C-alpha positions in Angstrom: -24.7 19.1 45.9 -21.1 18.8 44.7 -20.7 18.1 41.1 -17.9 15.8 39.9 -16.2 15.4 36.6 -15.1 12.0 35.6 -11.3 11.6 35.1 -11.7 8.2 33.4 -9.9 8.5 30.1 -11.9 8.0 26.9 -11.3 4.5 25.5 -8.7 4.3 22.8 -10.0 3.7 19.3 -9.7 0.2 18.0 -8.4 -0.5 14.5 -12.0 -1.2 13.5 -13.1 2.2 14.9 -10.3 4.0 13.1 -11.1 2.4 9.7 -14.9 3.1 10.2 -14.2 6.7 11.1 -12.0 7.3 8.0 -14.5 5.5 5.8 -17.3 7.7 7.0 -15.1 10.7 6.1 -14.4 9.3 2.6 -18.1 8.8 1.9 -18.8 12.4 2.5 -16.6 13.3 -0.6 -14.4 15.5 1.5 -11.1 14.1 0.2 -12.0 14.2 -3.5 -11.5 17.9 -4.4 -8.1 18.9 -5.8 -8.0 21.7 -3.2 -8.2 19.3 -0.3 -5.5 17.1 -1.7 -3.0 19.9 -2.4 -3.7 21.4 1.0 -2.8 18.1 2.7 0.4 17.9 0.7 1.4 21.4 1.6 0.7 20.7 5.2 2.9 17.6 5.1 5.6 19.6 3.4 5.4 22.3 6.1 5.7 19.6 8.8 8.9 18.3 7.2 10.5 21.6 6.7 9.5 23.3 10.0 9.6 20.3 12.3 12.2 18.1 10.6 14.6 18.5 13.5 12.3 16.3 15.6 12.4 13.6 13.0 16.1 13.9 12.5 16.7 13.4 16.3 14.5 10.4 16.3 16.2 8.8 13.3 19.6 9.3 15.1 18.2 7.6 18.2 16.9 4.6 16.2 19.6 4.1 13.6 22.5 6.4 14.4 21.7 8.4 11.2 23.7 11.6 10.9 21.8 14.8 10.3 23.1 15.1 6.7 22.0 11.5 5.9 18.6 11.9 7.6 17.9 15.1 5.6 19.1 13.7 2.3 17.4 10.3 2.4 14.3 10.9 4.5 13.3 14.6 4.8 14.5 16.1 1.5 13.6 12.9 -0.4 10.0 13.2 0.7 9.9 17.0 0.2 11.0 16.5 -3.5 8.2 13.8 -3.9 5.7 16.3 -2.6 6.9 19.1 -4.8 6.9 17.0 -7.9 3.4 15.8 -7.1 2.1 19.3 -6.5 3.6 20.5 -9.8 1.9 17.8 -11.9 -1.1 16.6 -10.0 -3.8 18.4 -12.0 -2.2 17.1 -15.2 -2.1 13.5 -13.8 -5.8 13.7 -12.7 -7.1 15.0 -16.0 -9.5 12.6 -17.9 -7.7 10.7 -20.6 -9.6 10.3 -24.0 -9.7 6.9 -25.7 -10.4 6.2 -29.3 -13.8 4.7 -30.2 -14.5 2.0 -32.9 -16.3 3.3 -36.0 -19.4 1.1 -35.4 -20.2 3.1 -32.3 -20.7 6.2 -34.4 -20.6 9.5 -32.5 -19.9 7.9 -29.1 -16.9 9.2 -27.1 -14.8 7.4 -24.5 -12.4 8.4 -21.8 -11.0 7.3 -18.4 -11.2 9.1 -15.1 -9.3 8.4 -11.9 -11.4 7.6 -8.8 -9.9 7.5 -5.3 -10.0 4.0 -3.8 -11.2 4.9 -0.3 -9.2 4.0 2.8 -5.6 3.0 2.3 -3.3 1.3 4.7 0.5 2.0 4.6 2.8 -0.2 6.6 6.3 1.1 6.9 9.6 -0.6 7.7 12.3 0.4 10.1 15.3 1.2 7.9 13.9 4.4 6.4 11.1 4.8 8.8 10.0 8.3 7.8 10.5 8.3 4.1 9.0 4.8 3.5 5.9 5.8 5.5 5.5 9.3 4.1 6.3 8.9 0.4 3.4 6.4 0.0 1.2 8.6 2.1 1.9 11.4 -0.4 0.5 9.3 -3.3 -2.5 8.1 -1.3 -3.5 11.7 -0.3 -2.8 13.1 -3.7 -5.2 10.4 -5.1 -7.9 11.6 -2.7 -7.9 8.8 -0.2 -8.1 8.5 3.5 -5.0 6.9 5.0 -4.1 4.7 8.0 -0.3 5.1 8.6 1.4 2.3 10.5 5.0 3.2 11.4 7.5 0.5 12.4 7.7 -0.4 16.0 11.4 -1.3 15.4 12.1 2.4 15.0 10.3 3.5 18.2 11.6 7.0 18.4 10.6 7.8 14.8 7.3 6.1 15.2 6.5 8.2 18.2 7.6 11.4 16.5 5.4 10.6 13.5 2.4 9.9 15.8 2.9 13.3 17.4 3.5 15.3 14.2 1.1 14.0 11.6 -2.1 14.8 13.6 -0.8 18.3 14.2 -0.6 19.0 10.5 -3.0 16.7 8.5 -6.8 16.3 8.5 -7.3 13.9 11.4 -10.7 12.9 10.1 -8.9 11.5 7.0 -5.5 10.5 8.3 -4.8 8.3 11.3 -1.5 6.9 12.8 -1.6 3.5 14.5 1.5 2.6 16.5 2.4 -0.8 17.8 3.8 -4.2 17.0 2.5 -7.5 15.7 -0.8 -7.5 17.6 -1.7 -4.0 16.4 -0.7 -4.8 12.8 -2.6 -8.1 12.9 -5.7 -6.2 14.1 -5.3 -3.7 11.3 -5.0 -6.4 8.7 -8.3 -7.9 9.9 -10.1 -4.8 8.6 -11.2 -4.1 5.1 -9.1 -1.6 3.3 -9.3 -0.5 -0.3 -5.5 -0.8 -0.9 -2.6 -1.9 1.3 1.0 -0.9 0.7 3.5 -2.9 2.7 7.3 -2.4 2.7 9.4 -5.1 4.4 10.4 -8.7 4.0 8.8 -11.4 1.9 7.8 -13.5 5.0 5.5 -10.7 6.3 4.6 -9.8 2.7 2.9 -13.2 2.5 1.0 -12.6 5.7 -0.2 -9.2 4.4 -1.3 -10.7 1.1 -3.1 -13.5 2.8 -5.0 -11.1 5.0 -5.8 -8.8 2.1 -7.2 -11.8 0.1 -10.0 -12.2 2.6 -11.4 -8.9 1.5 -10.1 -9.0 -2.1 -8.0 -5.9 -1.3 -5.3 -5.1 -3.8 -1.8 -4.9 -2.4 1.5 -3.2 -3.3 4.4 -5.2 -1.8 7.8 -3.6 -1.7 10.0 -6.4 -0.6 13.8 -7.0 -0.7 16.1 -9.6 -2.1 19.7 -10.0 -2.9 20.4 -7.2 -5.4 23.6 -8.1 -7.5 26.2 -5.8 -8.9 28.1 -7.0 -11.9 31.5 -5.4 -12.5 32.8 -5.9 -16.0 36.5 -6.4 -16.8 38.3 -3.2 -17.9 36.3 -0.8 -15.7 38.1 1.7 -13.5 38.2 0.0 -10.1 38.5 3.3 -8.2 35.3 4.8 -9.8 33.4 1.5 -9.3 34.5 1.1 -5.7 33.6 4.6 -4.7 30.1 4.2 -6.1 29.6 0.7 -4.8 30.7 1.7 -1.3 28.5 4.8 -1.2 25.5 2.8 -2.2 26.2 -0.2 0.0 27.2 1.4 3.2 24.6 4.1 3.3 22.5 3.6 6.4 25.0 1.0 7.5 23.9 -1.2 4.6 20.3 -1.3 5.8 18.8 -0.3 2.4 16.5 -2.5 0.4 18.1 -1.6 -2.9 21.7 -1.6 -1.7 24.1 -3.7 -3.7 23.9 -7.1 -1.9 26.9 -8.7 -3.5 29.4 -8.2 -6.4 29.8 -10.6 -9.3 33.1 -10.1 -11.2 36.0 -12.0 -12.8 39.0 -13.0 -10.7 41.3 -10.3 -12.0 38.8 -7.5 -11.5 38.0 -8.8 -8.1 41.7 -8.4 -7.0 41.7 -4.8 -8.2 38.4 -4.1 -6.5 39.6 -5.3 -3.1 42.2 -2.5 -2.7 39.9 0.1 -4.3 37.0 -0.8 -1.9 39.3 -0.5 1.1 40.3 2.9 -0.1 36.7 3.9 -0.8 35.6 2.9 2.8 38.4 5.1 4.2 37.4 7.9 1.9 33.9 7.8 3.2 34.4 7.2 6.9 38.1 7.8 7.7 40.4 5.2 9.3 37.9 4.4 12.1 34.3 4.3 10.9 33.1 3.8 14.5 34.2 7.4 15.2 32.6 8.8 12.0 29.5 10.9 12.6 28.3 9.9 9.1 28.2 6.1 9.7 25.1 4.6 11.2 24.3 1.7 13.5 22.4 -1.6 13.2 18.8 -1.3 14.3 18.8 -3.8 17.2 20.7 -6.7 18.7 18.8 -9.4 16.9 19.9 -8.0 13.5 23.4 -7.4 14.9 23.7 -11.1 15.9 22.4 -12.2 12.5 24.9 -10.1 10.6 28.0 -10.9 12.7 27.2 -14.6 12.1 27.8 -13.9 8.4 31.3 -12.4 8.8 33.1 -15.7 8.4 31.8 -16.3 4.9 34.9 -15.2 3.1 38.3 -13.5 3.5 38.0 -10.1 5.1 39.4 -7.4 2.9 38.4 -4.4 5.1 36.3 -4.1 8.2 35.0 -7.0 10.2 35.2 -5.1 13.6 32.0 -5.0 15.6 30.7 -4.0 19.0 27.4 -5.4 20.3 27.0 -2.8 23.0 26.8 0.0 20.4 25.4 -2.1 17.6 28.4 -1.2 15.5 29.5 -3.3 12.5 32.3 -1.8 10.4 31.9 -1.5 6.7 33.1 -4.9 5.6 34.2 -6.4 2.3 34.6 -10.1 1.9 36.5 -11.7 -0.9 36.7 -15.3 -2.3 33.1 -15.9 -1.1 31.7 -19.3 -2.3 28.3 -19.1 -4.0 26.8 -21.3 -1.3 28.3 -19.4 1.7 25.9 -18.3 4.5 26.2 -14.7 3.4 24.8 -15.7 0.0 21.7 -17.5 1.3 19.7 -14.5 2.5 19.4 -10.8 1.9 22.2 -9.3 4.0 20.6 -6.0 4.9 23.7 -4.8 6.6 27.3 -3.4 6.0 28.8 -6.6 4.5 29.7 -6.8 0.8 30.7 -10.2 -0.6 32.7 -10.6 -3.8 31.7 -13.7 -5.8 34.0 -14.6 -8.7 32.5 -15.5 -12.1 34.2 -16.0 -15.5 32.3 -13.2 -17.2 29.0 -11.8 -18.2 27.6 -15.2 -19.3 28.2 -16.8 -15.9 27.0 -13.7 -14.2 23.6 -13.7 -16.1 23.3 -17.5 -15.3 24.0 -16.8 -11.6 21.5 -14.0 -11.4 18.8 -16.0 -13.2 19.4 -19.0 -11.0 18.1 -17.1 -8.0 15.0 -15.2 -7.1 14.3 -12.0 -9.0 16.0 -9.1 -7.2 14.6 -5.7 -6.3 17.5 -4.1 -8.2 20.3 -5.1 -10.5 23.4 -3.0 -11.0 26.1 -3.2 -13.6 29.4 -1.4 -14.1 30.4 -1.8 -17.8 31.4 0.3 -20.8 30.0 -2.3 -23.2 26.7 -1.4 -24.9 26.3 -5.1 -25.7 26.7 -6.1 -22.0 24.1 -3.5 -21.1 21.7 -4.8 -23.8 22.1 -8.4 -22.6 21.5 -7.5 -18.9 18.4 -5.5 -19.9 17.0 -8.3 -22.1 18.2 -11.4 -20.3 17.5 -10.7 -16.7 14.5 -9.7 -14.6 14.6 -7.3 -11.7 12.5 -4.5 -10.1 15.0 -1.9 -11.3 18.2 -1.8 -13.3 21.0 0.7 -12.8 24.1 1.1 -14.9 27.1 2.8 -13.4 25.4 4.0 -10.2 23.5 2.0 -7.5 20.4 3.2 -5.6 20.0 6.4 -7.6 17.0 5.2 -9.6 14.9 5.8 -6.5 15.6 9.5 -6.7 14.0 9.9 -10.2 10.3 10.7 -9.3 8.9 9.6 -12.7 10.6 6.2 -12.5 8.3 3.5 -10.9 9.7 1.9 -7.8 8.7 -1.7 -7.2 9.8 -5.3 -7.3 9.0 -8.4 -9.3 8.5 -12.0 -8.2 10.0 -12.5 -4.7 11.0 -8.9 -4.5 7.5 -7.6 -4.6 4.6 -6.4 -6.8 3.1 -3.1 -7.7 4.9 0.3 -7.9 4.7 3.8 -6.7 6.5 7.3 -6.8 5.3 10.2 -8.9 2.4 9.5 -11.2 2.8 5.8 -10.6 1.5 6.5 -7.1 -1.6 8.1 -8.5 -2.2 5.0 -10.7 -1.6 2.7 -7.7 -3.9 4.5 -5.3 -6.7 5.2 -7.8 -9.1 3.3 -9.9 -8.9 4.2 -13.6 -12.6 4.1 -14.5 -13.7 3.6 -18.1 -16.5 5.9 -19.3 -18.4 5.9 -22.6 -21.0 8.4 -23.8 -23.3 8.5 -26.8 -25.8 11.2 -27.6 -29.5 10.2 -27.3 -30.5 12.3 -30.3 
């Protein structure tokens, strides 16, 4: 008799299978010990340092990112997050004593951090490695199992992450689920213990609605139009260099990039020439030829962005090529407050300048719109800084330097209102992905 071996492939796991398998792992207690958590973080760090080249190539394929930008904003950023967590994790996890009222006598009280269980992390396409892995760092450090969902709009990076993560991490506790809307929808039908979603507010509402069915807490890292106020009397060259570096990083496809500039007419004129110089300083006379300048993620976003180019007078840029998804770093002046470019988050390399009389009108302008993910201000006035801090609401506030607050590991990153809810990074990730449990004890004798 001739024996045969079936060549029929094993059926792929469904999202329900994945979550059930990870939940079974979590219930064994395997992910709770500090040793397991730190080992997973060290493995993830090893993946980034030893196989980062594979991710860098994928990021270039998806977004035209240079090696230097990919290392700085995706690989090294995440490695620093891991290192900071490893350095402080035992301290962050230590029980925290709480004072006890006198009427309880010799009772003592404290809090402990419990892992939540199975966490879902849904990443966007603009920083498809960092914005998947940085939340995963916090989820693993907190002792959870994790389902990682990379963005299908960055397919090369998604595929690289799906290959690399199972090679390095505990596959009984970490799973990667690729795919688009159907796969994400199927995942959202499952019961998770926390969901962290980074993306736009429209999908954020879908995520929150799905989570509500299971009373699952969510962290929503959304976007919004992040303003930059430039005060009269500031050095236009310094301001322009910092604005351009923050705005045109990743071809403007950064959730905390300055979305538009608010300034008085005189300062606006000075900024125009300075911004043109700053763009040339960053990318040379032809940004299309610069290896440091990225590309728009796909044709749909390219078409959306080019439709906004007529919203004001072009100071610099405006050139575009659909075949290569190239849009030049562009500055628009004399932009009306109701122009098309001011109606939605730009999320691309277009910087409008909107003129206001001064700080009073700027504050009113900001407060008349949805709360932004970030607010930036360039001013030497302590009073203006005080007023912007006290009289506006935003996820983060930066004076003199845009985007940089994300690089401080002990600062929470998150939005407010339309720009999101919840926060992570550093010890804030541990608080997000854990339950702080109250404990009280009183002797029986």
